[in-house]
N, C-alpha and C positions, 0 to 999 in steps of 0.2 A: 504494500500500500504506500505509505508515506514515511519519511524520516522526520521525527519530531524531536526537538531539543527543548528540554525544560530548564529554565534559568531561574535561580533563586527560589526553587521549589523546596519547601520544608518536607520533612519525613511524613507528616500527616497528610499533606496535600498529595504527595507522591503516592502514598498508599491508596488514595482515593482514585486518582486518574490513571495510574499505571495498568491495573487489571483490565478495565473496559477498553482502553485504547489498544493495548497489545492483543486482546482477544479479537479486536476488529482488524488486526493485521498490521497495525502501525509499528514501526521500530522506534523505541524510546531510548533517548540518551539524556543525561542530566549534567548540568554544570552549576556548581554552588554560587558562582559569581561571574562577572564579566571576563576576567582573565581566563578562566577555565572554558568559557564559551567561544573564545577567539579561534581556537584550533579547528573545531568542527565547522565553524562558519567559514573559515578560510578554505576549507576543503570543498566548499560549495555543495555539500552533501545534505543540507538541511532544507526541508520543504516548509516547515512551520516551526516557529518558536513560541512556546508558552511561557510567559513571564509573570511572576507574581509581583504585584505593585507594592512598592515600599513607601509607606506613609512618611511624609516629610522630605522625600527625595523627588517628589513629582514623578516624572517618568524619565529621570536622569539615566537610569540603566538602559531603558529602551532607546533613548536618544543616542547613547554611545554605541549600542548594538547596530544602529542604522548608519553609523559613520562610514563603514566599509561595505554595507549591504543595504543600500537605499530601497531595493525592491523586496526586502525581507518581509515575509508574511508573519504577522504577529497577532497572538491572542493573549490578552491581558486578564489576569485573575485579580479581582479587587474585593476587599472586605466590604460587606454591606454597610451602608450608612456613610459612604465617602463619595458623594457625587463629584467632588472636585477631582478625585482620582480618575473618574470616567471622562471628565472633560479634558484632563491632562492627556489621557490615552487617545482621545479623539484628535487632539492637536498634533499628536505624533502619527496620525493616520494609521492607527491599528486597523486590522480587518474586523475584529469583533472583541467583545469582552464578556466575562462572566463575573457575577457578583456572588460572593460566598454568603450563606451556603447555597449550593446548586445541586441539581439532580444529575444522575448519570445521563438521562435523556437530554438535558440541557447541555451537558458537556459534549456529547456526541453531535448534537445539532450545531453547536458553535464551531467545533473542529471541522465539520463538513462544510459549513458556510464559509469558513475562512479559507479552506483549501480550494474551494470551487468558485467562490464569488467575491470574497473580501468586501462585504456589504458596507462597512463603515469607513473604508479608506478614503473616500472622496468627500466626506463630510467636513466642511470648513467651520471653524469656531471663530465667530466675530466678537463675542463677549462671553467671558468665562465666569462672571459673578453668579454664584448659585441663585441669587435673588433676581438676576436679569441675564438669562442665557439667550444668546442669539447664534443661530446656526444657518448654514447654507447647504442644502441637501441636493444631490444630483437627482435628475428625473428618473429614478429607479425605485420601484416599490420595495425592493429589498432593503433600502436605507431607512424604512419606517421602523422596523423592529429595533435597531440599536437606539433610536430616539426614544421609543417607548420604554426601553429598559432604563435609560437615563431618567425619564420622567418618574418611573417607579421609585428611584432613589431620591429624587428631588422632593417627592411627596410622601416619604416614608412616615412622617409624623402626622399626617392628615387622616381624617376619618375615611374608612373604606368607601363610603358613598361618594365622597369628593374625588378620591383617586380613580374610581371606576368611571365616573362621569367625565372628568377631564381627559382620562386616557382614551376613552372611546371617541370623544369629540375630536381630539387632536388627531388620532389615527385616521378617522374617516375623512375629515377635512383635508388632511395631508394626502391621503390616497387620491382624493378628487383632484387636488392641485397637480399632483404628479401625472395622473392619468390623462386629465383633460387640459391642464395648463401647459405642461411640459410635453404632452403627447408621448410620454415614456422615452424621451430623448435624454440620455445620460449627460449630454453636454450642456443641458439647460439646468438652471438652479431654482430651487424654491427657498425663500427666506422664511425662517421660523423664529419667533421670539416667545419666550416663556418668562413672565414677570410675576414674581411672588410679592403680593402686597399684604398689608396688615389685615385687610378685610376681604381679600379675595385673590383669585388667580386670573391673570389676563394672558391670553394667547393670541398671537398674530401670525397669519400665514399669507404670503404674497407669492404668486406664481408669475411667470413671464408671458403667459398667454393673453389673448385678446379679451378674456372675460366671457360672460354668457348672459343671455336674457332669461331671467328666472321664470318667465311665463311660457318658455318653450323648452322645458326640460322633460321631454317625454320619457327619458330613461330614469327619472327620479321619482320616488314614491310621493314626494311632496305635491306632485301635480296629477296624481291618480284621480280619475272620476270617482265619485262617491259610490257608484254602482259597480266599479271594477277596481278593487283595491290591490290587485296584483298585475295590473297592466304593464307597469314599468319593468317587471321581470321578463315579460315577453319581448319588450322593446330591446332590453339589454342583450337577450339571446340573439336577436336579429342583428344587432350591431357588433356582436362578438365581444361585449364588455364583461368584466369580471362580475360574479354574483354580488349583489348589493343594491345600491340605489336608495337605501334608507338613511344615508348619512345626514343630510340636511334636516329631514323630518325628525329623526331621533335626537340630533344635536340640539335642536330648538327646545326639545322637552327636557334634556339633561342639564343644560347650562342656563344661566339666568339672563344673559344677554348675548345676542349674535347679530352682528351688523356687517354689511359688505360696503365696499366703496362703489362708486357709480358704475365702473366697468365690470364689477363683480370678478375681479382677479385678485382681490385682497379682502381679507376678513379679519375681524377680531371677535373673540368671545370672552365673557366673564363668568366665573363661577365664584359666588360669594361663600365665605367661610362661616358666616353667621348672619 
């Protein structure tokens, strides 16, 4: 399968990741620090590096690893409750990340996505303040999952109802922006802002498309006739669109405010905390 190098992996983490990855056919090697990792990297025999994030170091180790291997595929393991670590990892253009504790299924999924697609590598960080995060995502639906994992950490202290509402709303609106605004073109970018206020959460999404006329969204449930509540599903099948179409309708029910600009290629929504 693939050659995987674990760097700064402690014994407990190694005991967790080694059995499932070797059983999947991957060849595992470990290096306790950067110096020990240089030899296998120089041999160009490494397909993926799994690095454990060191609090207080930012992603200094990862940055050093990339000096001689700029195209290195990296998966970062980060302790839960450290969103700044995830943002640091995104700034270093990692392929994906895992927050501890994680399941074996999540491990396998992250390794697979990193080896085949590197979904987070093209995400650009414009603002890294955990209270005001701004990102630019490529027009690829695969980039939504890393953002939602970051959102989970940013909202770890909030009630479950708030986390689920903002997570769904951001995911659905972002999928729409990528699918319709970017036309699934990876060269195009969607701007995403997440602002944590004392009384609520504000999210902003702007895509590079020409916008839309809300009265002519036949593929969206929000415009279904009262006597035909699933018409949008048939329209989506005919157009070859992904299953869905409930995004705007459900988002309006889950958040407290949702507004679009005149062109309808930019939106903001608010979710109040009390």
